[in-house]
C-alpha positions as CSV (number, residue, x, y, z in Angstrom):
1,M,187.8,215.0,92.6
2,I,190.4,214.4,95.5
3,P,193.7,216.4,96.1
4,D,197.1,215.0,95.2
5,L,198.7,213.9,98.6
6,L,202.0,215.7,97.2
7,S,201.3,218.3,95.3
8,G,197.8,219.6,96.7
9,A,196.5,219.6,93.2
10,P,193.3,217.8,92.6
11,R,193.2,214.3,90.7
12,T,191.1,211.7,89.1
13,R,189.8,208.7,91.3
14,S,191.1,205.6,89.3
15,I,189.0,202.6,90.2
16,V,190.6,199.3,89.4
17,R,188.4,196.1,89.3
18,I,190.1,192.6,90.0
19,E,188.1,189.8,88.6
20,A,188.6,186.2,89.4
21,E,190.0,183.8,86.8
22,V,187.2,181.4,85.7
23,T,188.3,177.9,84.6
24,A,186.8,176.7,81.3
25,H,186.3,173.3,80.7
26,A,186.7,170.8,77.7
27,P,183.5,169.9,75.7
28,F,181.7,166.8,77.2
29,T,179.1,164.3,75.4
30,C,176.1,163.5,77.7
31,S,176.2,159.8,78.5
32,I,172.4,159.6,77.7
33,C,171.6,161.7,74.7
34,Q,175.3,162.0,73.3
35,A,174.9,165.6,72.9
36,T,178.3,167.5,73.1
37,Q,178.3,170.5,75.2
38,L,180.4,172.8,77.4
39,P,180.2,172.3,81.2
40,P,179.4,175.5,83.3
41,A,182.9,177.1,84.0
42,G,184.4,177.6,87.4
43,E,184.3,175.7,90.4
44,D,182.5,171.9,90.4
45,A,178.9,172.1,90.9
46,L,175.7,170.3,89.9
47,W,174.4,171.1,86.4
48,A,172.3,169.4,83.7
49,C,172.5,168.4,80.0
50,G,170.9,171.3,77.8
51,L,169.1,168.8,75.6
52,C,168.2,165.8,77.9
53,G,168.1,167.2,81.3
54,Q,170.4,164.5,82.8
55,Q,172.2,165.9,86.0
56,Y,175.9,166.0,86.3
57,F,178.4,167.3,89.0
58,G,181.5,168.9,88.2
59,G,183.2,170.3,85.0
60,A,186.7,168.9,84.4
61,E,185.6,165.5,84.9
62,P,181.7,165.4,85.1
63,G,180.3,162.3,86.9
64,I,176.5,161.5,86.3
65,V,174.1,161.9,89.3
66,M,171.3,159.4,89.2
67,S,167.8,160.2,90.4
68,D,165.8,157.8,92.4
69,R,163.7,157.1,89.4
70,Q,166.8,156.1,87.4
71,I,168.2,153.7,90.2
72,A,164.9,151.9,90.3
73,A,165.0,151.6,86.5
74,L,168.5,150.0,86.7
75,R,167.4,147.5,89.4
76,Q,164.7,146.3,87.1
77,L,167.1,146.1,84.1
78,A,169.3,144.0,86.6
79,G,166.6,141.9,87.2
80,R,165.4,143.0,90.7
81,D,162.3,145.0,91.8
82,A,162.5,148.8,92.3
83,S,163.9,148.4,95.8
84,G,166.6,146.1,94.7
85,Q,165.3,143.2,97.1
86,K,164.2,140.4,95.1
87,T,163.8,139.0,91.6
88,L,161.0,140.3,89.8
89,V,159.4,137.3,88.6
90,T,160.0,133.4,88.9
91,N,160.7,131.4,86.1
92,W,160.4,127.7,85.5
93,W,164.0,126.7,86.4
94,T,163.4,128.7,89.9
95,Q,160.2,126.8,90.6
96,N,161.5,123.5,89.8
97,E,165.1,123.7,91.3
98,P,166.7,121.2,88.8
99,D,170.1,120.1,89.3
100,V,173.2,122.1,89.1
101,G,176.7,121.7,87.8
102,E,177.7,118.8,85.5
103,S,174.6,116.9,86.1
104,F,172.3,119.4,84.7
105,L,171.0,118.6,81.5
106,A,173.9,116.3,80.8
107,F,172.0,114.1,78.1
108,N,173.0,116.6,75.1
109,K,176.1,118.4,76.6
110,N,178.2,116.5,73.5
111,S,175.5,116.8,70.8
112,P,177.0,117.3,67.1
113,A,175.6,120.8,67.5
114,R,177.6,121.5,70.3
115,D,180.9,119.7,69.2
116,F,180.5,121.8,66.0
117,T,180.3,125.3,67.9
118,R,183.0,124.1,70.2
119,T,185.1,123.8,67.3
120,L,184.4,127.1,65.9
121,I,185.4,128.6,69.3
122,R,188.6,126.9,69.4
123,Q,189.8,128.0,65.9
124,W,188.6,131.6,66.7
125,A,190.4,131.4,69.9
126,A,193.6,129.8,68.5
127,A,193.6,132.5,65.7
128,G,193.0,135.2,68.4
129,E,190.1,136.4,66.8
130,I,188.2,136.3,70.0
131,K,189.3,137.3,73.5
132,S,186.2,137.2,75.5
133,I,183.2,135.0,75.4
134,K,179.8,135.5,77.4
135,E,177.4,132.9,77.4
136,I,173.7,133.7,78.0
137,A,171.9,131.2,80.4
138,F,174.9,129.1,81.3
139,G,173.1,126.5,83.2
140,G,175.3,123.8,84.0
141,L,178.6,125.2,82.5
142,H,179.1,122.3,80.0
143,E,180.5,124.6,77.4
144,F,182.9,126.3,80.0
145,R,184.0,122.9,81.2
146,A,184.6,121.7,77.6
147,L,186.5,124.6,76.6
148,R,188.3,126.0,79.9
149,D,191.7,124.8,79.5
150,E,192.2,125.6,75.8
151,L,190.6,129.2,76.4
152,T,192.6,130.0,79.4
153,A,195.6,128.8,77.5
154,A,195.0,131.4,74.4
155,G,194.0,134.2,76.9
156,V,190.4,133.9,76.5
157,D,188.4,135.5,79.2
158,Y,184.9,133.7,79.8
159,S,181.8,135.0,81.9
160,G,178.3,134.4,82.0
161,I,174.6,135.5,82.8
162,D,172.0,133.7,84.0
163,W,168.2,134.3,85.2
164,T,168.3,131.5,87.6
165,A,169.9,132.5,91.2
166,H,171.1,128.9,92.2
167,F,172.9,128.5,88.8
168,V,174.9,131.6,89.4
169,A,175.4,131.0,93.1
170,H,176.9,127.5,91.9
171,A,179.0,129.0,89.2
172,Q,180.3,131.7,91.4
173,K,181.1,128.8,94.0
174,E,182.9,126.4,91.6
175,F,184.6,128.9,89.3
176,P,185.2,132.0,91.3
177,A,187.7,133.4,89.0
178,N,185.1,134.0,86.3
179,A,182.3,136.4,86.3
180,W,179.0,134.9,86.7
181,I,176.1,137.4,87.2
182,Q,172.2,137.0,87.4
183,G,170.5,138.9,84.7
184,D,167.2,138.5,82.6
185,I,168.2,138.9,78.8
186,V,164.3,139.9,78.2
187,R,164.7,143.0,79.8
188,G,168.0,143.5,79.2
189,V,171.4,143.3,81.3
190,M,174.0,145.6,82.3
191,A,177.1,143.9,81.1
192,E,179.9,144.7,79.3
193,P,179.9,143.2,75.4
194,S,182.1,140.2,74.7
195,D,183.8,139.4,71.3
196,L,181.4,136.4,71.2
197,V,178.0,135.7,72.6
198,Y,177.2,131.8,73.0
199,S,173.8,130.4,74.0
200,Q,171.8,127.1,73.6
201,H,168.1,126.0,74.0
202,M,167.3,129.3,75.6
203,L,165.6,131.4,73.2
204,E,162.8,129.0,72.7
205,H,161.9,129.3,76.4
206,V,161.5,133.1,76.6
207,P,158.0,134.8,75.9
208,A,159.1,136.0,72.3
209,L,162.1,136.5,70.1
210,E,162.3,140.0,70.8
211,P,163.5,141.7,72.5
212,A,165.7,139.1,74.1
213,F,167.6,138.4,70.9
214,S,168.3,142.1,70.1
215,N,169.8,142.3,73.6
216,M,171.9,139.4,72.9
217,L,173.2,140.9,69.6
218,R,174.0,144.2,71.5
219,L,176.5,142.3,73.7
220,A,178.3,140.5,70.7
221,G,181.1,142.4,69.7
222,K,182.1,140.1,66.8
223,R,180.2,137.1,66.6
224,L,177.1,135.3,68.1
225,I,176.4,131.5,68.4
226,N,172.8,130.3,69.2
227,I,171.8,126.7,69.1
228,F,168.0,126.4,68.6
229,F,166.5,122.8,69.8
230,I,163.3,124.0,68.0
231,P,164.5,124.8,64.6
232,P,163.3,128.0,63.3
233,K,160.8,127.3,60.2
234,A,160.4,129.4,57.0
235,F,156.8,130.9,58.4
236,D,155.9,134.1,56.3
237,G,154.8,136.8,58.9
238,Y,154.2,134.9,61.8
239,E,155.5,132.8,64.4
240,V,154.3,130.0,66.8
241,T,154.0,130.9,70.6
242,N,153.5,127.7,72.7
243,W,152.7,128.7,76.3
244,K,151.2,125.8,77.4
245,Q,154.0,125.0,80.4
246,Y,153.9,129.1,81.2
247,P,156.2,130.2,82.7
248,L,158.0,128.0,80.5
249,Y,157.7,128.6,76.6
250,H,158.4,126.4,73.6
251,N,158.4,128.8,70.7
252,T,158.9,128.2,67.2
253,Y,160.6,131.4,65.4
254,S,160.5,132.3,61.9
255,V,163.8,132.2,60.0
256,G,162.9,135.6,58.2
257,H,162.3,137.2,61.7
258,V,165.9,136.0,63.1
259,E,167.6,137.2,60.0
260,A,165.7,140.5,60.3
261,V,166.9,141.2,63.6
262,C,170.2,140.1,62.7
263,R,170.3,142.7,59.8
264,A,168.9,145.3,62.1
265,N,171.7,144.9,64.6
266,G,174.5,144.9,61.7
267,F,175.2,141.0,61.6
268,T,174.9,138.5,58.8
269,P,173.4,135.4,59.8
270,E,174.6,131.7,58.7
271,W,172.7,128.4,59.5
272,R,173.9,125.1,60.1
273,G,171.3,122.2,60.8
274,F,172.0,119.1,63.0
275,G,169.1,116.8,63.0
276,Q,166.8,118.3,65.8
277,E,169.0,121.1,66.4
278,T,169.9,124.1,64.3
279,V,173.1,126.2,64.6
280,L,172.9,129.9,64.0
281,V,176.4,132.0,63.6
282,A,175.9,135.6,63.3
283,T,178.9,137.9,62.4
284,R,179.1,141.5,63.0
285,N,179.4,143.4,59.6
């Protein structure tokens, strides 16, 4: 007891606790495991997802914090080694350094299969059904050259991914307004999806249909077009891997396998034959 300063009578001590206001944050969905949780309340600090352990910084707008191991994995996904300094492996095109630009494999740049796919692309662009195209293994850019003016007029963005560095360098120099990046579709690439993914004469040259084909489908928001120069066959449960010119493959895939991968990724496949070439048009369900 302590005396009252005015009356001298004893009084009870009154203790007042003042607690700091703690800021609560909105629920946040982890970018890795997609678990939704509440970031720690209070000032920004380092914290980890309660399910997968991914680290973040901040509560109001959490930013992902990558470990050295994650950075190394992303570099390899982008077709570099873990240090980011060089490509993981060479390929046939790198070793032989063929012509770039319009002279690259010009013998088939106006084949019936290509005319057919260009007509489809023009129709979809004119109808506003596609606003972005990503070409995988663009090489000499024959498709872009043939469609450039019409696609530009329709407001369609055209970009591309190629594994071979000198194809990418040439494309960036000749058409700097478009996004041309180096990437390996077998390992996967870091790129935004496009309404249409286009490729031709490429899948037969990779070690196997999967995972390259699924990686292409994941980048396709609406449709995928692929022209096979070795038409898939009605093999029952097997495919032919021809590695005689390794690292250049000349594989023959199974129609059933191609269609199974399409269905697994939510696409409906359609086929069109043009002599030695076969066109696959896959539409997202």
